[in-house]
C-alpha positions in Angstrom: 22.8 -3.3 -7.9 22.4 0.1 -5.4 19.9 1.8 -3.9 19.4 5.4 -2.3 17.1 5.1 1.0 15.2 8.3 0.8 13.5 7.4 4.7 17.2 6.5 5.9 19.6 8.5 4.1 21.7 6.2 3.1 23.1 4.5 -0.3 22.8 0.5 0.5 23.6 -2.7 -2.0 20.7 -4.9 -2.7 20.9 -8.2 -1.5 19.9 -9.7 -5.1 17.5 -12.5 -4.1 18.4 -16.0 -6.4 21.2 -14.6 -8.0 23.0 -17.4 -8.7 19.9 -19.0 -10.4 19.2 -16.1 -12.2 23.5 -15.6 -13.3 22.8 -19.7 -14.4 19.3 -18.7 -16.2 20.8 -16.0 -18.2 23.8 -16.4 -18.7 24.9 -19.6 -19.9 24.0 -21.8 -22.7 21.6 -23.8 -20.9 19.9 -21.9 -18.7 18.7 -20.0 -21.4 17.4 -22.9 -23.0 15.8 -24.6 -20.1 14.2 -20.0 -19.9 12.9 -20.2 -23.3 11.5 -23.6 -23.6 10.0 -23.5 -19.9 11.0 -21.5 -16.5 9.8 -17.8 -18.2 6.6 -19.5 -19.8 3.4 -18.8 -17.5 3.0 -22.8 -17.1 5.7 -22.7 -15.0 4.7 -19.7 -12.5 1.4 -21.3 -12.7 2.6 -24.1 -10.8 4.9 -22.9 -8.5 2.0 -20.4 -7.2 0.6 -24.0 -6.5 3.0 -24.8 -4.1 2.7 -21.5 -2.7 -0.6 -21.9 -1.8 -0.6 -24.9 -0.4 -0.1 -25.6 3.2 3.2 -27.4 2.7 4.9 -23.9 1.8 4.2 -22.5 5.5 7.7 -23.6 6.6 9.8 -20.9 4.3 8.1 -17.8 6.1 10.4 -17.6 9.0 13.5 -18.4 7.1 12.8 -15.5 4.6 11.7 -12.9 6.8 14.8 -13.7 8.5 16.7 -13.9 5.4 15.7 -10.8 3.8 15.0 -9.1 6.8 11.5 -8.3 6.6 9.4 -5.7 8.9 6.6 -7.8 10.4 5.2 -5.5 12.7 1.8 -5.7 13.4 1.4 -9.2 12.1 1.2 -12.5 13.5 2.6 -15.7 11.7 0.3 -17.5 13.3 -2.2 -15.9 10.9 -0.5 -17.1 8.1 -1.6 -20.8 6.5 0.5 -20.4 3.4 3.3 -18.7 1.7 1.0 -17.0 -0.4 -1.2 -15.7 2.8 2.4 -14.5 4.3 3.5 -12.6 0.7 0.6 -11.2 -0.2 -0.4 -9.4 3.8 -2.1 -6.5 4.1 -1.8 -3.2 6.0 -3.6 -0.6 6.6 -2.8 2.8 4.2 -3.8 6.2 5.7 -2.9 9.3 2.9 -1.6 12.4 4.3 -0.9 14.4 1.5 -2.5 17.8 0.0 -4.4 17.9 -3.3 -2.0 18.1 -5.8 0.9 15.9 -4.7 2.2 13.2 -6.2 2.7 10.0 -4.2 4.3 6.4 -4.1 1.6 3.8 -4.9 4.0 0.9 -3.9 6.3 -0.1 -1.5 9.3 0.4 -4.1 12.7 1.4 -5.6 11.8 4.1 -8.0 13.1 5.2 -11.2 12.2 8.7 -13.4 12.5 8.7 -17.3 11.5 11.4 -19.6 9.7 10.8 -22.3 10.6 12.5 -25.9 8.7 13.6 -28.6 8.9 10.4 -30.8 7.4 8.5 -27.4 10.6 7.0 -27.0 11.8 6.0 -23.4 15.5 4.3 -22.2 15.2 2.3 -19.0 18.5 0.5 -17.8 20.6 0.7 -21.0 17.1 -0.6 -23.3 15.4 1.7 -25.4 11.4 1.9 -26.0 9.2 2.8 -28.0 5.3 3.5 -25.9 3.9 1.7 -28.7 5.8 -1.5 -27.9 4.7 -1.3 -24.3 1.4 -0.5 -24.8 0.4 -1.7 -28.2 -2.0 1.1 -28.3 -0.6 4.0 -30.6 -3.4 6.7 -30.4 -2.8 5.7 -26.3 0.8 6.1 -26.8 0.3 9.6 -28.0 -1.3 10.9 -25.2 2.1 11.2 -23.3 4.7 12.5 -25.5 6.7 14.9 -23.5 5.6 13.1 -20.3 7.3 11.2 -17.8 7.5 7.3 -17.1 8.0 6.1 -13.5 8.9 2.7 -12.8 8.2 1.0 -9.6 10.3 -1.8 -9.2 9.2 -4.0 -6.4 11.5 -6.5 -4.3 11.0 -10.0 -2.6 11.1 -8.1 0.6 8.8 -5.3 -0.2 4.9 -5.4 0.8 3.3 -6.4 -2.5 0.3 -4.8 -2.7 -0.5 -1.6 -4.9 -2.5 1.8 -4.7 -4.3 4.4 -6.8 -2.2 7.6 -7.5 -5.2 9.5 -6.9 -9.3 10.3 -7.0 -10.7 9.1 -10.4 -12.4 6.4 -12.6 -11.0 3.7 -14.7 -11.3 5.1 -18.5 -10.2 1.1 -20.0 -8.4 -1.6 -19.2 -6.6 -4.3 -20.9 -4.5 -7.6 -20.6 -1.1 -8.7 -22.8 0.0 -12.1 -23.0 3.4 -12.0 -23.0 6.5 -14.2 -21.0 7.5 -14.1 -17.6 11.1 -12.9 -17.7 13.1 -11.2 -14.2 12.8 -7.2 -14.6 16.3 -7.1 -13.1 19.1 -5.6 -14.9 20.6 -9.0 -16.4 17.3 -9.7 -18.8 18.0 -6.3 -20.3 18.5 -7.7 -24.2 14.6 -9.2 -23.5 12.9 -6.1 -22.8 10.9 -7.1 -20.6 8.8 -4.0 -20.2 7.2 -4.9 -24.2 7.6 -8.8 -24.1 6.3 -10.1 -20.5 2.6 -10.1 -19.5 1.4 -6.7 -18.1 -1.7 -5.6 -17.3 -3.0 -1.7 -18.5 -5.2 0.3 -16.7 -6.4 3.9 -18.1 -7.5 6.6 -15.7 -8.8 9.7 -15.5 -7.4 11.7 -12.8 -8.9 14.8 -10.4 -5.4 16.3 -10.4 -3.3 14.4 -12.9 -5.2 13.9 -16.3 -5.0 10.5 -17.2 -3.0 8.2 -16.6 -1.7 5.0 -17.4 -0.4 2.5 -15.3 1.2 -1.0 -16.4 1.4 -3.3 -13.7 4.1 -5.8 -15.4 4.5 -9.6 -14.1 7.8 -11.4 -14.0 9.8 -14.2 -13.6 7.4 -16.5 -11.1 4.9 -14.0 -10.9 2.0 -14.8 -13.4 -0.7 -13.7 -11.2 -1.3 -9.9 -10.9 -4.5 -9.2 -9.1 -6.5 -6.3 -9.9 -9.6 -4.9 -8.0 -12.0 -4.7 -11.2 -13.9 -1.2 -10.1 -15.1 1.8 -11.9 -14.2 4.3 -10.0 -11.6 4.9 -6.7 -10.0 7.6 -4.6 -6.8 8.5 -3.2 -4.0 5.1 -2.1 -6.9 2.9 -2.4 -5.9 -0.8 -2.9 -5.7 -1.4 -6.6 -4.3 -4.6 -6.4 -1.3 -7.3 -5.4 1.3 -9.4 -7.0 1.9 -12.5 -5.8 5.0 -14.6 -5.2 8.0 -12.7 -6.7 9.3 -9.1 -7.1 7.6 -7.3 -10.5 7.3 -4.2 -11.5 5.0 -1.0 -12.6 5.5 1.3 -15.0 3.4 4.4 -15.0 2.8 7.0 -17.6 2.3 10.9 -16.4 1.3 13.4 -19.4 3.1 16.8 -19.4 2.1 19.2 -16.1 3.7 16.5 -13.2 7.0 17.7 -11.6 9.0 15.2 -10.1 11.2 15.5 -6.6 14.5 16.8 -8.0 16.3 14.3 -5.7 14.9 11.3 -7.5 15.3 12.8 -11.0 19.3 13.7 -9.8 19.2 9.8 -8.9 17.9 8.2 -11.4 20.6 10.3 -14.1 22.7 8.4 -12.3 21.2 5.1 -12.4 20.1 5.0 -8.7 17.2 3.5 -7.9 15.5 5.5 -4.7 13.9 3.8 -2.1 10.2 5.1 -1.5 7.0 3.9 0.5 3.3 4.1 0.0 2.1 7.6 0.4 5.3 9.3 0.4 5.9 12.4 -2.0 7.6 12.3 -4.9 6.3 14.9 -7.0 3.4 17.5 -7.5 1.2 19.0 -10.4 3.5 22.5 -12.1 1.5 25.3 -11.5 -0.1 26.6 -14.7 0.6 23.4 -16.5 -2.5 23.1 -17.8 -3.5 19.3 -16.6 -7.5 18.9 -18.1 -9.2 15.6 -17.0 -10.9 14.4 -19.6 
């Protein structure tokens, strides 16, 4: 799987985590049986989470850092008592953006998709409807002709995510489901409409109503969202515990995504972005209004 690193200006081949295990689970009959009966169920994620929160897991930190070249600048290994402490580590985030600039809410691989007037979008060879993803038709209707951002967090990424703008939370709800990997190998399982996910509907100062869907994935049953009623730009919103996962963000008409990201998405190449990096802005005269 290829991605373009904006900061380095280079195309890279992603080092896939657990590739052999995923090939077994999704491409063999015994693997698919195991996946259906146990591995993709939330209980398996909870069992794995107990281990990563125990002191027995601390010995896995250094090999993980070395294998995936995790940037540990500013961190002391002695401060981590468990692997989960390391995986959910915090760093200081500052906002240097201008008003109306759309910034990345996570260190991730970003893809952009248009939402059609009939509320359909194609993500990685799979067609979804917003009704399938949100399970709320009235909410789905708000995003006709809008934009869908997919932030895919890999295991070597910083796993905390942040608010897009100043604003307030309108509503939040959780949809229970399975926990398939969010990689392309699982595309037939329609992960964005079948996996466990948490939905946050927000009224923002510059982008109108924005809906964020935090998607659980294989080994990621735990999505930790802060229960706040108001927020400011790049304030921490939450984090994922162990494993890679995805954030789907829905924007109404009137937001313009940077052309390089759109071009890469059309070629099915993800763009590696960092928290606070500009990825778009409000169009002049867009008429976006907060509720």
